[in-house]
C-alpha positions in Angstrom: 0.0 0.3 0.0 1.2 3.6 -0.7 -0.9 6.4 0.7 -3.6 4.1 1.7 -3.6 3.0 -2.4 -3.5 -1.0 -2.7 -1.0 -1.2 -5.8 -1.9 -3.5 -8.3 -1.2 -4.5 -11.6 -3.5 -1.9 -12.9 -1.7 1.0 -11.0 1.8 -0.5 -10.8 3.3 1.7 -13.7 2.3 5.1 -11.9 1.2 4.8 -8.3 0.4 8.0 -7.3 -0.7 9.4 -10.5 2.6 11.6 -11.2 5.0 9.4 -12.0 7.3 9.0 -9.0 6.3 5.8 -7.5 6.0 2.6 -9.2 6.1 -0.9 -8.8 8.3 -3.2 -10.8 6.7 -6.9 -10.1 9.4 -8.9 -11.0 12.1 -7.7 -8.8 9.8 -6.8 -5.9 10.9 -3.6 -6.0 9.0 -0.1 -4.8 10.8 2.7 -7.0 10.7 6.5 -5.2 11.7 8.3 -8.0 12.3 11.9 -6.8 8.9 11.3 -4.8 7.4 13.3 -2.6 4.7 11.4 -0.6 2.2 13.3 3.0 -0.4 11.8 4.1 -2.7 11.3 7.0 -2.7 7.2 6.3 0.6 4.8 6.8 2.9 5.9 3.3 4.4 2.3 2.7 3.0 -0.4 4.0 3.8 -3.8 2.7 2.9 -7.3 4.5 5.5 -8.8 2.3 9.2 -8.7 2.1 9.7 -5.6 0.2 12.5 -3.7 -2.0 12.5 0.1 -1.6 14.3 1.7 -4.7 15.6 4.8 -4.5 16.5 7.3 -6.9 17.2 11.3 -6.5 16.0 13.1 -3.0 13.0 11.4 -2.0 10.3 12.3 1.3 8.1 10.6 3.2 6.0 12.5 5.9 3.3 11.0 7.9 0.6 13.3 9.7 -1.3 10.0 11.0 -2.5 11.8 14.6 -2.7 8.3 16.3 0.3 6.0 15.5 2.2 6.6 13.0 4.6 4.5 10.7 6.5 6.1 7.7 7.1 2.3 6.0 6.1 -0.5 7.7 7.0 -3.8 6.3 4.8 -7.1 8.3 1.4 -8.2 9.1 -0.4 -7.8 12.6 1.7 -11.1 13.1 4.9 -11.6 11.8 7.4 -8.8 10.4 9.0 -9.2 6.8 12.2 -7.9 5.1 12.7 -4.7 3.9 15.7 -3.6 2.1 16.8 0.1 1.0 19.0 -0.3 -2.6 19.6 2.2 -5.0 21.6 5.3 -5.8 19.2 8.0 -3.7 18.0 8.8 0.1 14.9 9.0 1.6 14.4 11.5 4.9 11.2 10.4 6.5 9.5 12.5 9.2 6.4 12.1 11.7 5.6 15.0 12.8 4.6 16.6 16.7 0.8 15.7 16.0 1.1 11.7 16.6 0.6 9.6 20.1 3.1 7.0 18.6 5.2 6.6 16.2 8.2 4.5 14.3 10.0 5.7 11.2 11.2 2.6 9.6 9.7 -1.2 10.8 10.8 -4.7 9.7 12.1 -7.8 10.4 15.3 -8.0 8.8 16.6 -4.6 7.2 19.4 -3.9 4.7 20.4 -0.1 3.9 22.5 0.5 0.9 21.9 4.2 0.1 21.3 7.2 3.0 18.4 7.2 5.0 17.4 9.9 8.0 14.5 9.5 9.7 13.2 12.5 12.3 10.5 11.3 14.6 8.7 13.9 17.3 8.3 15.5 20.7 5.2 13.3 21.2 3.7 12.2 24.7 4.0 8.1 23.7 6.5 5.6 22.5 8.5 6.8 19.4 11.3 4.5 17.7 13.2 5.5 14.7 14.1 2.7 13.4 12.8 -1.4 14.9 14.3 -4.7 13.5 12.7 -7.5 14.6 15.3 -9.8 13.4 18.8 -7.8 12.4 20.1 -4.6 10.9 22.8 -4.9 7.8 24.1 -1.4 6.6 26.1 -1.5 3.2 28.1 0.2 0.7 28.9 3.1 2.3 25.4 4.0 3.8 24.8 6.0 6.1 21.6 6.1 8.8 20.5 9.4 10.6 18.2 9.4 13.2 16.9 11.8 14.9 14.8 10.8 17.8 11.9 12.6 19.6 11.4 13.1 23.6 8.7 10.4 24.0 8.4 8.5 27.0 10.4 5.0 26.7 11.7 5.4 23.2 14.8 4.4 21.2 16.2 5.4 18.6 17.2 2.1 16.9 16.3 -1.0 18.3 17.6 -4.4 16.6 17.0 -7.8 18.4 19.1 -9.6 16.7 22.4 -8.9 14.9 23.7 -5.5 13.7 26.1 -5.5 10.7 28.2 -2.8 9.7 30.4 -2.6 6.7 33.5 -0.8 6.5 33.0 3.3 5.6 29.0 3.4 6.6 27.9 5.2 9.4 24.8 5.1 12.3 23.9 8.3 13.8 21.5 8.8 16.8 20.1 11.9 18.4 18.0 11.0 21.0 16.6 13.9 23.4 16.9 13.8 27.1 14.5 11.0 29.5 14.3 9.2 26.7 
């Protein structure tokens, strides 16, 4: 789903109608091509493993007021694998108006390009990145997480292994009290 729209064979070539978001069924890749996605729905939600190919500078803003998620891979019982690939970059922003938030949620998360997650200063749980299994950062990728000041929050949570190839970086900033 992209902004609440189910991706199908009919709309895969131009999901949002502006030529910036499309789906490659053969490579199971959602392509963001200089896309700006701002929505009250979850911007990207996948019930199965997914590759997100980034071309140019991309931005996702989730304005959902209750529980916000920038990119969520999984269903209610099982998280799914997610990979960010390509030569582009992605910034995910969740404004201060939400109750709880997660920037990126997946089982195994692979990042081979630059990702920035900015989460809010809301009252409840706020997580920049949550990996139920493992995190791999490769190909000189950089992940920057600016986590809000909510109680019981984490910048990055990995329940398994985290592997960073030489030349990669993870920067996490959190406000006091988190």
